[in-house]
Biopython code that builds the backbone (N, CA, C, O; Angstrom):
import numpy as np
from Bio.PDB.StructureBuilder import StructureBuilder

atoms = [
    (1, "UNK", "N", (-18.615, 11.301, 12.550)),
    (1, "UNK", "CA", (-18.136, 11.512, 11.209)),
    (1, "UNK", "C", (-18.943, 12.643, 10.578)),
    (1, "UNK", "O", (-20.174, 12.631, 10.612)),
    (2, "UNK", "N", (-18.247, 13.612, 10.004)),
    (2, "UNK", "CA", (-18.922, 14.766, 9.421)),
    (2, "UNK", "C", (-19.526, 14.426, 8.073)),
    (2, "UNK", "O", (-19.107, 13.496, 7.385)),
    (3, "UNK", "N", (-20.534, 15.223, 7.723)),
    (3, "UNK", "CA", (-21.150, 15.079, 6.410)),
    (3, "UNK", "C", (-20.102, 15.411, 5.361)),
    (3, "UNK", "O", (-19.420, 16.429, 5.476)),
    (4, "UNK", "N", (-19.963, 14.594, 4.364)),
    (4, "UNK", "CA", (-18.977, 14.816, 3.312)),
    (4, "UNK", "C", (-17.642, 14.154, 3.601)),
    (4, "UNK", "O", (-16.733, 14.206, 2.774)),
    (5, "UNK", "N", (-17.513, 13.527, 4.777)),
    (5, "UNK", "CA", (-16.241, 12.889, 5.107)),
    (5, "UNK", "C", (-15.997, 11.644, 4.256)),
    (5, "UNK", "O", (-14.862, 11.176, 4.161)),
    (6, "UNK", "N", (-17.051, 11.102, 3.635)),
    (6, "UNK", "CA", (-16.849, 9.949, 2.757)),
    (6, "UNK", "C", (-15.954, 10.320, 1.583)),
    (6, "UNK", "O", (-15.231, 9.469, 1.066)),
    (7, "UNK", "N", (-15.992, 11.583, 1.154)),
    (7, "UNK", "CA", (-15.096, 12.024, 0.079)),
    (7, "UNK", "C", (-13.651, 11.978, 0.542)),
    (7, "UNK", "O", (-12.758, 11.596, -0.214)),
    (8, "UNK", "N", (-13.425, 12.371, 1.797)),
    (8, "UNK", "CA", (-12.086, 12.316, 2.358)),
    (8, "UNK", "C", (-11.602, 10.875, 2.446)),
    (8, "UNK", "O", (-10.448, 10.586, 2.131)),
    (9, "UNK", "N", (-12.478, 9.971, 2.873)),
    (9, "UNK", "CA", (-12.109, 8.556, 2.973)),
    (9, "UNK", "C", (-11.779, 8.002, 1.595)),
    (9, "UNK", "O", (-10.795, 7.279, 1.441)),
    (10, "UNK", "N", (-12.591, 8.331, 0.590)),
    (10, "UNK", "CA", (-12.309, 7.854, -0.765)),
    (10, "UNK", "C", (-10.983, 8.403, -1.275)),
    (10, "UNK", "O", (-10.225, 7.685, -1.927)),
    (11, "UNK", "N", (-10.697, 9.667, -0.984)),
    (11, "UNK", "CA", (-9.440, 10.258, -1.410)),
    (11, "UNK", "C", (-8.266, 9.559, -0.731)),
    (11, "UNK", "O", (-7.268, 9.244, -1.379)),
    (12, "UNK", "N", (-8.386, 9.313, 0.586)),
    (12, "UNK", "CA", (-7.313, 8.626, 1.306)),
    (12, "UNK", "C", (-7.127, 7.205, 0.793)),
    (12, "UNK", "O", (-5.998, 6.725, 0.697)),
    (13, "UNK", "N", (-8.218, 6.531, 0.465)),
    (13, "UNK", "CA", (-8.131, 5.174, -0.059)),
    (13, "UNK", "C", (-7.436, 5.180, -1.414)),
    (13, "UNK", "O", (-6.555, 4.360, -1.672)),
    (14, "UNK", "N", (-7.834, 6.100, -2.270)),
    (14, "UNK", "CA", (-7.215, 6.211, -3.592)),
    (14, "UNK", "C", (-5.730, 6.528, -3.457)),
    (14, "UNK", "O", (-4.904, 5.954, -4.166)),
    (15, "UNK", "N", (-5.387, 7.448, -2.540)),
    (15, "UNK", "CA", (-3.983, 7.777, -2.304)),
    (15, "UNK", "C", (-3.224, 6.568, -1.758)),
    (15, "UNK", "O", (-2.061, 6.352, -2.100)),
    (16, "UNK", "N", (-3.889, 5.780, -0.905)),
    (16, "UNK", "CA", (-3.254, 4.581, -0.356)),
    (16, "UNK", "C", (-2.929, 3.567, -1.439)),
    (16, "UNK", "O", (-1.845, 2.983, -1.445)),
    (17, "UNK", "N", (-3.874, 3.353, -2.365)),
    (17, "UNK", "CA", (-3.608, 2.429, -3.474)),
    (17, "UNK", "C", (-2.499, 2.957, -4.364)),
    (17, "UNK", "O", (-1.682, 2.185, -4.866)),
    (18, "UNK", "N", (-2.465, 4.258, -4.563)),
    (18, "UNK", "CA", (-1.397, 4.846, -5.373)),
    (18, "UNK", "C", (-0.047, 4.667, -4.689)),
    (18, "UNK", "O", (0.948, 4.368, -5.349)),
    (19, "UNK", "N", (-0.007, 4.849, -3.360)),
    (19, "UNK", "CA", (1.242, 4.641, -2.628)),
    (19, "UNK", "C", (1.707, 3.193, -2.720)),
    (19, "UNK", "O", (2.903, 2.929, -2.845)),
    (20, "UNK", "N", (0.759, 2.253, -2.657)),
    (20, "UNK", "CA", (1.125, 0.836, -2.760)),
    (20, "UNK", "C", (1.699, 0.542, -4.143)),
    (20, "UNK", "O", (2.738, -0.107, -4.260)),
    (21, "UNK", "N", (1.026, 1.016, -5.186)),
    (21, "UNK", "CA", (1.527, 0.786, -6.541)),
    (21, "UNK", "C", (2.886, 1.452, -6.747)),
    (21, "UNK", "O", (3.774, 0.874, -7.374)),
    (22, "UNK", "N", (3.046, 2.661, -6.224)),
    (22, "UNK", "CA", (4.323, 3.366, -6.336)),
    (22, "UNK", "C", (5.428, 2.594, -5.623)),
    (22, "UNK", "O", (6.525, 2.439, -6.158)),
    (23, "UNK", "N", (5.142, 2.113, -4.420)),
    (23, "UNK", "CA", (6.151, 1.367, -3.661)),
    (23, "UNK", "C", (6.541, 0.074, -4.378)),
    (23, "UNK", "O", (7.713, -0.303, -4.392)),
    (24, "UNK", "N", (5.563, -0.601, -4.971)),
    (24, "UNK", "CA", (5.871, -1.830, -5.710)),
    (24, "UNK", "C", (6.753, -1.521, -6.909)),
    (24, "UNK", "O", (7.693, -2.265, -7.191)),
    (25, "UNK", "N", (6.466, -0.437, -7.618)),
    (25, "UNK", "CA", (7.290, -0.055, -8.774)),
    (25, "UNK", "C", (8.703, 0.311, -8.338)),
    (25, "UNK", "O", (9.673, -0.070, -8.992)),
    (26, "UNK", "N", (8.825, 1.055, -7.228)),
    (26, "UNK", "CA", (10.149, 1.433, -6.736)),
    (26, "UNK", "C", (10.927, 0.216, -6.259)),
    (26, "UNK", "O", (12.142, 0.142, -6.447)),
    (27, "UNK", "N", (10.235, -0.740, -5.642)),
    (27, "UNK", "CA", (10.893, -1.961, -5.162)),
    (27, "UNK", "C", (11.499, -2.745, -6.323)),
    (27, "UNK", "O", (12.586, -3.309, -6.196)),
    (28, "UNK", "N", (10.798, -2.779, -7.451)),
    (28, "UNK", "CA", (11.286, -3.537, -8.614)),
    (28, "UNK", "C", (12.286, -2.769, -9.459)),
    (28, "UNK", "O", (12.959, -3.365, -10.300)),
    (29, "UNK", "N", (12.402, -1.463, -9.260)),
    (29, "UNK", "CA", (13.292, -0.639, -10.076)),
    (29, "UNK", "C", (14.740, -0.853, -9.642)),
    (29, "UNK", "O", (15.081, -0.598, -8.487)),
    (30, "UNK", "N", (15.600, -1.320, -10.560)),
    (30, "UNK", "CA", (16.998, -1.562, -10.185)),
    (30, "UNK", "C", (17.784, -0.274, -9.935)),
    (30, "UNK", "O", (18.885, -0.329, -9.386)),
    (31, "UNK", "N", (17.250, 0.871, -10.323)),
    (31, "UNK", "CA", (17.956, 2.142, -10.108)),
    (31, "UNK", "C", (17.827, 2.634, -8.672)),
    (31, "UNK", "O", (18.567, 3.526, -8.258)),
    (32, "UNK", "N", (16.894, 2.063, -7.905)),
    (32, "UNK", "CA", (16.751, 2.426, -6.484)),
    (32, "UNK", "C", (17.808, 1.647, -5.713)),
    (32, "UNK", "O", (17.913, 0.431, -5.869)),
    (33, "UNK", "N", (18.598, 2.334, -4.880)),
    (33, "UNK", "CA", (19.667, 1.642, -4.141)),
    (33, "UNK", "C", (19.133, 0.498, -3.275)),
    (33, "UNK", "O", (18.043, 0.580, -2.709)),
    (34, "UNK", "N", (19.924, -0.559, -3.190)),
    (34, "UNK", "CA", (19.525, -1.746, -2.431)),
    (34, "UNK", "C", (19.306, -1.432, -0.959)),
    (34, "UNK", "O", (18.364, -1.949, -0.359)),
    (35, "UNK", "N", (20.157, -0.594, -0.361)),
    (35, "UNK", "CA", (20.002, -0.279, 1.065)),
    (35, "UNK", "C", (18.651, 0.376, 1.327)),
    (35, "UNK", "O", (18.068, 0.198, 2.396)),
    (36, "UNK", "N", (18.156, 1.135, 0.354)),
    (36, "UNK", "CA", (16.861, 1.800, 0.497)),
    (36, "UNK", "C", (15.742, 0.769, 0.572)),
    (36, "UNK", "O", (14.804, 0.910, 1.357)),
    (37, "UNK", "N", (15.852, -0.256, -0.244)),
    (37, "UNK", "CA", (14.805, -1.284, -0.284)),
    (37, "UNK", "C", (14.920, -2.281, 0.860)),
    (37, "UNK", "O", (13.920, -2.873, 1.265)),
    (38, "UNK", "N", (16.122, -2.474, 1.383)),
    (38, "UNK", "CA", (16.351, -3.554, 2.346)),
    (38, "UNK", "C", (16.288, -3.126, 3.808)),
    (38, "UNK", "O", (16.274, -3.985, 4.689)),
    (39, "UNK", "N", (16.251, -1.848, 4.088)),
    (39, "UNK", "CA", (16.328, -1.387, 5.478)),
    (39, "UNK", "C", (15.176, -1.889, 6.334)),
    (39, "UNK", "O", (15.406, -2.563, 7.338)),
    (40, "UNK", "N", (13.941, -1.574, 5.957)),
    (40, "UNK", "CA", (12.791, -1.984, 6.777)),
    (40, "UNK", "C", (12.589, -3.499, 6.819)),
    (40, "UNK", "O", (12.337, -4.039, 7.896)),
    (41, "UNK", "N", (12.689, -4.205, 5.688)),
    (41, "UNK", "CA", (12.571, -5.667, 5.793)),
    (41, "UNK", "C", (13.649, -6.287, 6.681)),
    (41, "UNK", "O", (13.391, -7.281, 7.360)),
    (42, "UNK", "N", (14.855, -5.713, 6.683)),
    (42, "UNK", "CA", (15.925, -6.247, 7.532)),
    (42, "UNK", "C", (15.587, -6.054, 9.011)),
    (42, "UNK", "O", (15.818, -6.947, 9.826)),
    (43, "UNK", "N", (15.042, -4.889, 9.351)),
    (43, "UNK", "CA", (14.660, -4.632, 10.749)),
    (43, "UNK", "C", (13.537, -5.587, 11.173)),
    (43, "UNK", "O", (13.568, -6.143, 12.271)),
    (44, "UNK", "N", (12.550, -5.771, 10.296)),
    (44, "UNK", "CA", (11.450, -6.682, 10.614)),
    (44, "UNK", "C", (11.951, -8.116, 10.745)),
    (44, "UNK", "O", (11.521, -8.843, 11.641)),
    (45, "UNK", "N", (12.853, -8.527, 9.861)),
    (45, "UNK", "CA", (13.399, -9.885, 9.932)),
    (45, "UNK", "C", (14.184, -10.091, 11.225)),
    (45, "UNK", "O", (14.106, -11.154, 11.840)),
    (46, "UNK", "N", (14.940, -9.073, 11.633)),
    (46, "UNK", "CA", (15.688, -9.197, 12.891)),
    (46, "UNK", "C", (14.732, -9.360, 14.070)),
    (46, "UNK", "O", (14.990, -10.159, 14.971)),
    (47, "UNK", "N", (13.635, -8.613, 14.071)),
    (47, "UNK", "CA", (12.661, -8.748, 15.164)),
    (47, "UNK", "C", (12.071, -10.154, 15.178)),
    (47, "UNK", "O", (11.892, -10.745, 16.243)),
    (48, "UNK", "N", (11.770, -10.687, 13.998)),
    (48, "UNK", "CA", (11.161, -12.011, 13.927)),
    (48, "UNK", "C", (12.138, -13.116, 14.314)),
    (48, "UNK", "O", (11.733, -14.130, 14.882)),
    (49, "UNK", "N", (13.413, -12.929, 14.011)),
    (49, "UNK", "CA", (14.421, -13.959, 14.276)),
    (49, "UNK", "C", (14.894, -13.934, 15.728)),
    (49, "UNK", "O", (15.102, -14.986, 16.332)),
    (50, "UNK", "N", (15.064, -12.739, 16.287)),
    (50, "UNK", "CA", (15.575, -12.634, 17.654)),
    (50, "UNK", "C", (14.583, -13.235, 18.651)),
    (50, "UNK", "O", (13.371, -13.171, 18.441)),
    (51, "UNK", "N", (15.092, -13.811, 19.723)),
    (51, "UNK", "CA", (14.195, -14.456, 20.692)),
    (51, "UNK", "C", (13.433, -13.469, 21.572)),
    (51, "UNK", "O", (12.575, -13.893, 22.346)),
    (52, "UNK", "N", (13.711, -12.188, 21.483)),
    (52, "UNK", "CA", (13.030, -11.190, 22.314)),
    (52, "UNK", "C", (11.785, -10.715, 21.567)),
    (52, "UNK", "O", (11.879, -10.225, 20.442)),
    (53, "UNK", "N", (10.619, -10.860, 22.198)),
    (53, "UNK", "CA", (9.348, -10.443, 21.614)),
    (53, "UNK", "C", (8.626, -9.527, 22.584)),
    (53, "UNK", "O", (8.849, -9.589, 23.793)),
    (54, "UNK", "N", (7.759, -8.677, 22.049)),
    (54, "UNK", "CA", (6.895, -7.885, 22.918)),
    (54, "UNK", "C", (5.914, -8.791, 23.643)),
    (54, "UNK", "O", (5.666, -8.628, 24.838)),
    (55, "UNK", "N", (5.357, -9.750, 22.904)),
    (55, "UNK", "CA", (4.467, -10.759, 23.490)),
    (55, "UNK", "C", (5.113, -12.117, 23.197)),
    (55, "UNK", "O", (5.220, -12.498, 22.031)),
    (56, "UNK", "N", (5.541, -12.851, 24.216)),
    (56, "UNK", "CA", (6.215, -14.137, 23.981)),
    (56, "UNK", "C", (5.342, -15.112, 23.181)),
    (56, "UNK", "O", (4.118, -15.122, 23.309)),
    (57, "UNK", "N", (5.999, -15.927, 22.357)),
    (57, "UNK", "CA", (5.294, -16.855, 21.482)),
    (57, "UNK", "C", (4.620, -17.995, 22.233)),
    (57, "UNK", "O", (3.770, -18.680, 21.664)),
    (58, "UNK", "N", (4.976, -18.217, 23.500)),
    (58, "UNK", "CA", (4.321, -19.332, 24.191)),
    (58, "UNK", "C", (2.885, -19.001, 24.589)),
    (58, "UNK", "O", (2.148, -19.901, 24.993)),
    (59, "UNK", "N", (2.462, -17.732, 24.488)),
    (59, "UNK", "CA", (1.040, -17.394, 24.625)),
    (59, "UNK", "C", (0.389, -17.717, 23.291)),
    (59, "UNK", "O", (0.471, -16.934, 22.345)),
    (60, "UNK", "N", (-0.247, -18.858, 23.221)),
    (60, "UNK", "CA", (-0.777, -19.360, 21.959)),
    (60, "UNK", "C", (-1.712, -18.341, 21.315)),
    (60, "UNK", "O", (-2.684, -17.893, 21.924)),
    (61, "UNK", "N", (-1.403, -17.993, 20.100)),
    (61, "UNK", "CA", (-2.224, -17.045, 19.338)),
    (61, "UNK", "C", (-1.712, -15.623, 19.447)),
    (61, "UNK", "O", (-1.460, -14.974, 18.432)),
    (62, "UNK", "N", (-1.553, -15.127, 20.676)),
    (62, "UNK", "CA", (-1.117, -13.738, 20.839)),
    (62, "UNK", "C", (0.307, -13.515, 20.352)),
    (62, "UNK", "O", (0.594, -12.495, 19.725)),
    (63, "UNK", "N", (1.188, -14.445, 20.630)),
    (63, "UNK", "CA", (2.574, -14.317, 20.187)),
    (63, "UNK", "C", (2.697, -14.315, 18.672)),
    (63, "UNK", "O", (3.516, -13.591, 18.108)),
    (64, "UNK", "N", (1.879, -15.130, 18.019)),
    (64, "UNK", "CA", (1.914, -15.180, 16.561)),
    (64, "UNK", "C", (1.288, -13.920, 15.964)),
    (64, "UNK", "O", (1.755, -13.426, 14.937)),
    (65, "UNK", "N", (0.238, -13.398, 16.595)),
    (65, "UNK", "CA", (-0.374, -12.161, 16.114)),
    (65, "UNK", "C", (0.619, -11.015, 16.246)),
    (65, "UNK", "O", (0.650, -10.121, 15.400)),
    (66, "UNK", "N", (1.423, -11.034, 17.292)),
    (66, "UNK", "CA", (2.468, -10.035, 17.479)),
    (66, "UNK", "C", (3.424, -10.053, 16.282)),
    (66, "UNK", "O", (3.758, -9.002, 15.736)),
    (67, "UNK", "N", (3.858, -11.243, 15.879)),
    (67, "UNK", "CA", (4.779, -11.354, 14.746)),
    (67, "UNK", "C", (4.111, -10.919, 13.445)),
    (67, "UNK", "O", (4.735, -10.241, 12.628)),
    (68, "UNK", "N", (2.866, -11.296, 13.247)),
    (68, "UNK", "CA", (2.153, -10.881, 12.033)),
    (68, "UNK", "C", (1.960, -9.373, 11.996)),
    (68, "UNK", "O", (2.023, -8.762, 10.929)),
    (69, "UNK", "N", (1.729, -8.775, 13.145)),
    (69, "UNK", "CA", (1.547, -7.321, 13.171)),
    (69, "UNK", "C", (2.839, -6.606, 12.794)),
    (69, "UNK", "O", (2.797, -5.548, 12.167)),
    (70, "UNK", "N", (3.980, -7.165, 13.165)),
    (70, "UNK", "CA", (5.264, -6.567, 12.767)),
    (70, "UNK", "C", (5.396, -6.587, 11.245)),
    (70, "UNK", "O", (5.863, -5.616, 10.650)),
    (71, "UNK", "N", (4.993, -7.676, 10.624)),
    (71, "UNK", "CA", (5.047, -7.756, 9.166)),
    (71, "UNK", "C", (4.101, -6.734, 8.547)),
    (71, "UNK", "O", (4.464, -6.054, 7.587)),
    (72, "UNK", "N", (2.895, -6.623, 9.089)),
    (72, "UNK", "CA", (1.939, -5.648, 8.568)),
    (72, "UNK", "C", (2.420, -4.216, 8.728)),
    (72, "UNK", "O", (2.288, -3.401, 7.815)),
    (73, "UNK", "N", (2.978, -3.916, 9.890)),
    (73, "UNK", "CA", (3.506, -2.573, 10.127)),
    (73, "UNK", "C", (4.658, -2.286, 9.179)),
    (73, "UNK", "O", (4.785, -1.169, 8.677)),
    (74, "UNK", "N", (5.501, -3.287, 8.930)),
    (74, "UNK", "CA", (6.629, -3.102, 8.015)),
    (74, "UNK", "C", (6.128, -2.808, 6.604)),
    (74, "UNK", "O", (6.659, -1.925, 5.931)),
    (75, "UNK", "N", (5.109, -3.541, 6.151)),
    (75, "UNK", "CA", (4.576, -3.307, 4.808)),
    (75, "UNK", "C", (3.950, -1.919, 4.706)),
    (75, "UNK", "O", (4.129, -1.228, 3.704)),
    (76, "UNK", "N", (3.222, -1.514, 5.735)),
    (76, "UNK", "CA", (2.639, -0.165, 5.748)),
    (76, "UNK", "C", (3.740, 0.888, 5.730)),
    (76, "UNK", "O", (3.662, 1.870, 4.992)),
    (77, "UNK", "N", (4.768, 0.673, 6.552)),
    (77, "UNK", "CA", (5.870, 1.636, 6.609)),
    (77, "UNK", "C", (6.613, 1.714, 5.279)),
    (77, "UNK", "O", (7.088, 2.783, 4.896)),
    (78, "UNK", "N", (6.716, 0.589, 4.576)),
    (78, "UNK", "CA", (7.386, 0.605, 3.264)),
    (78, "UNK", "C", (6.672, 1.537, 2.302)),
    (78, "UNK", "O", (7.323, 2.220, 1.512)),
    (79, "UNK", "N", (5.334, 1.581, 2.353)),
    (79, "UNK", "CA", (4.609, 2.463, 1.439)),
    (79, "UNK", "C", (4.821, 3.927, 1.793)),
    (79, "UNK", "O", (4.643, 4.801, 0.944)),
    (80, "UNK", "N", (5.194, 4.203, 3.023)),
    (80, "UNK", "CA", (5.451, 5.584, 3.450)),
    (80, "UNK", "C", (6.926, 5.970, 3.304)),
    (80, "UNK", "O", (7.237, 7.083, 2.881)),
    (81, "UNK", "N", (7.825, 5.060, 3.651)),
    (81, "UNK", "CA", (9.240, 5.388, 3.739)),
    (81, "UNK", "C", (9.966, 5.241, 2.404)),
    (81, "UNK", "O", (10.791, 6.085, 2.053)),
    (82, "UNK", "N", (9.673, 4.190, 1.665)),
    (82, "UNK", "CA", (10.401, 3.947, 0.413)),
    (82, "UNK", "C", (10.315, 5.123, -0.560)),
    (82, "UNK", "O", (11.340, 5.498, -1.129)),
    (83, "UNK", "N", (9.139, 5.725, -0.779)),
    (83, "UNK", "CA", (9.116, 6.885, -1.678)),
    (83, "UNK", "C", (9.915, 8.084, -1.149)),
    (83, "UNK", "O", (10.365, 8.919, -1.933)),
    (84, "UNK", "N", (10.092, 8.172, 0.168)),
    (84, "UNK", "CA", (10.877, 9.280, 0.719)),
    (84, "UNK", "C", (12.383, 9.025, 0.628)),
    (84, "UNK", "O", (13.165, 9.964, 0.479)),
    (85, "UNK", "N", (12.789, 7.758, 0.716)),
    (85, "UNK", "CA", (14.211, 7.430, 0.662)),
    (85, "UNK", "C", (14.735, 7.255, -0.754)),
    (85, "UNK", "O", (15.926, 7.440, -1.004)),
    (86, "UNK", "N", (13.859, 6.901, -1.678)),
    (86, "UNK", "CA", (14.282, 6.689, -3.068)),
    (86, "UNK", "C", (14.605, 8.042, -3.707)),
    (86, "UNK", "O", (14.100, 9.076, -3.271)),
    (87, "UNK", "N", (15.446, 8.027, -4.737)),
    (87, "UNK", "CA", (15.743, 9.289, -5.440)),
    (87, "UNK", "C", (14.455, 9.930, -5.966)),
    (87, "UNK", "O", (13.647, 9.275, -6.624)),
    (88, "UNK", "N", (14.279, 11.209, -5.670)),
    (88, "UNK", "CA", (13.036, 11.901, -6.014)),
    (88, "UNK", "C", (12.765, 11.927, -7.510)),
    (88, "UNK", "O", (11.607, 11.961, -7.926)),
    (89, "UNK", "N", (13.798, 11.912, -8.311)),
    (89, "UNK", "CA", (13.622, 11.866, -9.769)),
    (89, "UNK", "C", (12.915, 10.581, -10.178)),
    (89, "UNK", "O", (12.029, 10.605, -11.032)),
    (90, "UNK", "N", (13.298, 9.463, -9.577)),
    (90, "UNK", "CA", (12.666, 8.179, -9.875)),
    (90, "UNK", "C", (11.239, 8.129, -9.353)),
    (90, "UNK", "O", (10.346, 7.601, -10.016)),
    (91, "UNK", "N", (11.026, 8.680, -8.162)),
    (91, "UNK", "CA", (9.677, 8.703, -7.593)),
    (91, "UNK", "C", (8.752, 9.493, -8.510)),
    (91, "UNK", "O", (7.639, 9.055, -8.803)),
    (92, "UNK", "N", (9.210, 10.657, -8.963)),
    (92, "UNK", "CA", (8.381, 11.481, -9.842)),
    (92, "UNK", "C", (8.137, 10.790, -11.182)),
    (92, "UNK", "O", (7.043, 10.885, -11.737)),
    (93, "UNK", "N", (9.136, 10.106, -11.695)),
    (93, "UNK", "CA", (8.986, 9.361, -12.957)),
    (93, "UNK", "C", (7.901, 8.283, -12.827)),
    (93, "UNK", "O", (7.043, 8.144, -13.699)),
    (94, "UNK", "N", (7.955, 7.531, -11.736)),
    (94, "UNK", "CA", (6.966, 6.465, -11.539)),
    (94, "UNK", "C", (5.571, 7.042, -11.272)),
    (94, "UNK", "O", (4.576, 6.507, -11.761)),
    (95, "UNK", "N", (5.497, 8.125, -10.500)),
    (95, "UNK", "CA", (4.201, 8.756, -10.254)),
    (95, "UNK", "C", (3.577, 9.265, -11.554)),
    (95, "UNK", "O", (2.380, 9.090, -11.783)),
    (96, "UNK", "N", (4.388, 9.891, -12.396)),
    (96, "UNK", "CA", (3.879, 10.381, -13.675)),
    (96, "UNK", "C", (3.352, 9.233, -14.531)),
    (96, "UNK", "O", (2.304, 9.355, -15.164)),
    (97, "UNK", "N", (4.078, 8.123, -14.547)),
    (97, "UNK", "CA", (3.657, 6.960, -15.328)),
    (97, "UNK", "C", (2.355, 6.365, -14.775)),
    (97, "UNK", "O", (1.458, 6.011, -15.539)),
    (98, "UNK", "N", (2.258, 6.257, -13.455)),
    (98, "UNK", "CA", (1.031, 5.731, -12.845)),
    (98, "UNK", "C", (-0.171, 6.618, -13.163)),
    (98, "UNK", "O", (-1.244, 6.122, -13.506)),
    (99, "UNK", "N", (0.016, 7.910, -13.049)),
    (99, "UNK", "CA", (-1.090, 8.837, -13.317)),
    (99, "UNK", "C", (-1.453, 8.869, -14.792)),
    (99, "UNK", "O", (-2.622, 9.031, -15.142)),
    (100, "UNK", "N", (-0.459, 8.714, -15.657)),
    (100, "UNK", "CA", (-0.726, 8.659, -17.100)),
    (100, "UNK", "C", (-1.569, 7.422, -17.421)),
    (100, "UNK", "O", (-2.519, 7.499, -18.201)),
    (101, "UNK", "N", (-1.223, 6.295, -16.824)),
    (101, "UNK", "CA", (-2.004, 5.071, -17.047)),
    (101, "UNK", "C", (-3.419, 5.215, -16.496)),
    (101, "UNK", "O", (-4.377, 4.734, -17.100)),
    (102, "UNK", "N", (-3.547, 5.882, -15.341)),
    (102, "UNK", "CA", (-4.862, 6.078, -14.743)),
    (102, "UNK", "C", (-5.743, 6.956, -15.624)),
    (102, "UNK", "O", (-6.926, 6.668, -15.803)),
    (103, "UNK", "N", (-5.173, 8.027, -16.174)),
    (103, "UNK", "CA", (-5.940, 8.901, -17.068)),
    (103, "UNK", "C", (-6.336, 8.163, -18.335)),
    (103, "UNK", "O", (-7.450, 8.326, -18.833)),
    (104, "UNK", "N", (-5.421, 7.349, -18.856)),
    (104, "UNK", "CA", (-5.707, 6.596, -20.067)),
    (104, "UNK", "C", (-6.831, 5.594, -19.827)),
    (104, "UNK", "O", (-7.692, 5.412, -20.687)),
    (105, "UNK", "N", (-6.828, 4.944, -18.663)),
    (105, "UNK", "CA", (-7.880, 3.979, -18.323)),
    (105, "UNK", "C", (-9.218, 4.691, -18.146)),
    (105, "UNK", "O", (-10.254, 4.162, -18.548)),
    (106, "UNK", "N", (-9.210, 5.882, -17.550)),
    (106, "UNK", "CA", (-10.442, 6.632, -17.347)),
    (106, "UNK", "C", (-11.005, 7.161, -18.652)),
    (106, "UNK", "O", (-12.222, 7.280, -18.791)),
    (107, "UNK", "N", (-10.149, 7.480, -19.611)),
    (107, "UNK", "CA", (-10.600, 8.011, -20.903)),
    (107, "UNK", "C", (-11.147, 6.903, -21.792)),
    (107, "UNK", "O", (-11.840, 7.178, -22.772)),
    (108, "UNK", "N", (-10.845, 5.671, -21.461)),
    (108, "UNK", "CA", (-11.278, 4.547, -22.273)),
    (108, "UNK", "C", (-12.776, 4.320, -22.188)),
    (108, "UNK", "O", (-13.367, 3.741, -23.099)),
    (109, "UNK", "N", (-13.383, 4.759, -21.128)),
    (109, "UNK", "CA", (-14.808, 4.539, -20.954)),
    (109, "UNK", "C", (-15.085, 3.196, -20.305)),
    (109, "UNK", "O", (-15.757, 2.351, -20.896)),
    (110, "UNK", "N", (-14.584, 2.991, -19.116)),
    (110, "UNK", "CA", (-14.755, 1.720, -18.423)),
    (110, "UNK", "C", (-16.124, 1.579, -17.771)),
    (110, "UNK", "O", (-16.328, 0.669, -16.967)),
    (111, "UNK", "N", (-17.045, 2.441, -18.092)),
    (111, "UNK", "CA", (-18.384, 2.359, -17.537)),
    (111, "UNK", "C", (-19.383, 2.464, -18.684)),
    (111, "UNK", "O", (-19.033, 2.850, -19.800)),
    (112, "UNK", "N", (-20.611, 2.118, -18.393)),
    (112, "UNK", "CA", (-21.647, 2.233, -19.409)),
    (112, "UNK", "C", (-22.925, 2.733, -18.765)),
    (112, "UNK", "O", (-23.127, 2.594, -17.559)),
    (113, "UNK", "N", (-23.776, 3.312, -19.580)),
    (113, "UNK", "CA", (-25.048, 3.847, -19.130)),
    (113, "UNK", "C", (-26.131, 2.954, -19.722)),
    (113, "UNK", "O", (-26.101, 2.653, -20.916)),
    (114, "UNK", "N", (-27.087, 2.528, -18.900)),
    (114, "UNK", "CA", (-28.115, 1.613, -19.396)),
    (114, "UNK", "C", (-29.443, 1.909, -18.707)),
    (114, "UNK", "O", (-29.479, 2.449, -17.602)),
    (115, "UNK", "N", (-30.519, 1.548, -19.371)),
    (115, "UNK", "CA", (-31.843, 1.619, -18.776)),
    (115, "UNK", "C", (-32.139, 0.272, -18.130)),
    (115, "UNK", "O", (-31.643, -0.761, -18.582)),
    (116, "UNK", "N", (-32.935, 0.282, -17.086)),
    (116, "UNK", "CA", (-33.263, -0.963, -16.421)),
    (116, "UNK", "C", (-34.718, -0.900, -15.932)),
    (116, "UNK", "O", (-35.307, 0.172, -15.793)),
    (117, "UNK", "N", (-35.252, -2.056, -15.686)),
    (117, "UNK", "CA", (-36.614, -2.179, -15.173)),
    (117, "UNK", "C", (-36.579, -3.095, -13.963)),
    (117, "UNK", "O", (-35.945, -4.150, -13.998)),
    (118, "UNK", "N", (-37.262, -2.697, -12.886)),
    (118, "UNK", "CA", (-37.340, -3.525, -11.690)),
    (118, "UNK", "C", (-38.629, -4.327, -11.777)),
    (118, "UNK", "O", (-39.717, -3.765, -11.901)),
    (119, "UNK", "N", (-38.496, -5.631, -11.710)),
    (119, "UNK", "CA", (-39.658, -6.517, -11.781)),
    (119, "UNK", "C", (-39.941, -7.016, -10.373)),
    (119, "UNK", "O", (-39.091, -7.651, -9.749)),
    (120, "UNK", "N", (-41.122, -6.730, -9.882)),
    (120, "UNK", "CA", (-41.502, -7.136, -8.528)),
    (120, "UNK", "C", (-42.427, -8.335, -8.650)),
    (120, "UNK", "O", (-43.558, -8.194, -9.114)),
    (121, "UNK", "N", (-41.973, -9.504, -8.244)),
    (121, "UNK", "CA", (-42.759, -10.739, -8.375)),
    (121, "UNK", "C", (-43.297, -11.160, -7.020)),
    (121, "UNK", "O", (-42.821, -12.135, -6.438)),
    (122, "UNK", "N", (-44.259, -10.454, -6.525)),
    (122, "UNK", "CA", (-44.852, -10.825, -5.232)),
    (122, "UNK", "C", (-46.047, -11.684, -5.426)),
    (122, "UNK", "O", (-46.677, -12.094, -4.451)),
]
sb = StructureBuilder()
sb.init_structure("model")
sb.init_model(0)
sb.init_chain("A")
sb.init_seg("    ")
for serial, (resi, resn, name, xyz) in enumerate(atoms, 1):
    if name == "N":
        sb.init_residue(resn, " ", resi, " ")
    sb.init_atom(name, np.array(xyz, "f"), 0.0, 1.0, " ", f" {name:<3s}", serial, name[0])
structure = sb.get_structure()
């Protein structure tokens, strides 16, 4: 890991949380077409319902982890795909609102500066 890569990780983490919040807002928005919201969950549900698995369920533990991983992959994919499939006008509207709220929260002063003393009781 390169020096300064922690900034990249923090940026990716912040972007990831923003994508999650954006996807949740788009999921609840009735102006986003239903087919857009239902495509990936329908594919994941079909995989879970059909008797064909990558790892059969009779392998105790592994088969269930296989099914859970499909759900996790579907949720991750929703944060990537839903903003691309939704109308771009709505995506931009929600992004602007999220960023406006973030700026407002940052301007509020959610931190404080204080003096402190370390007491060593040996």
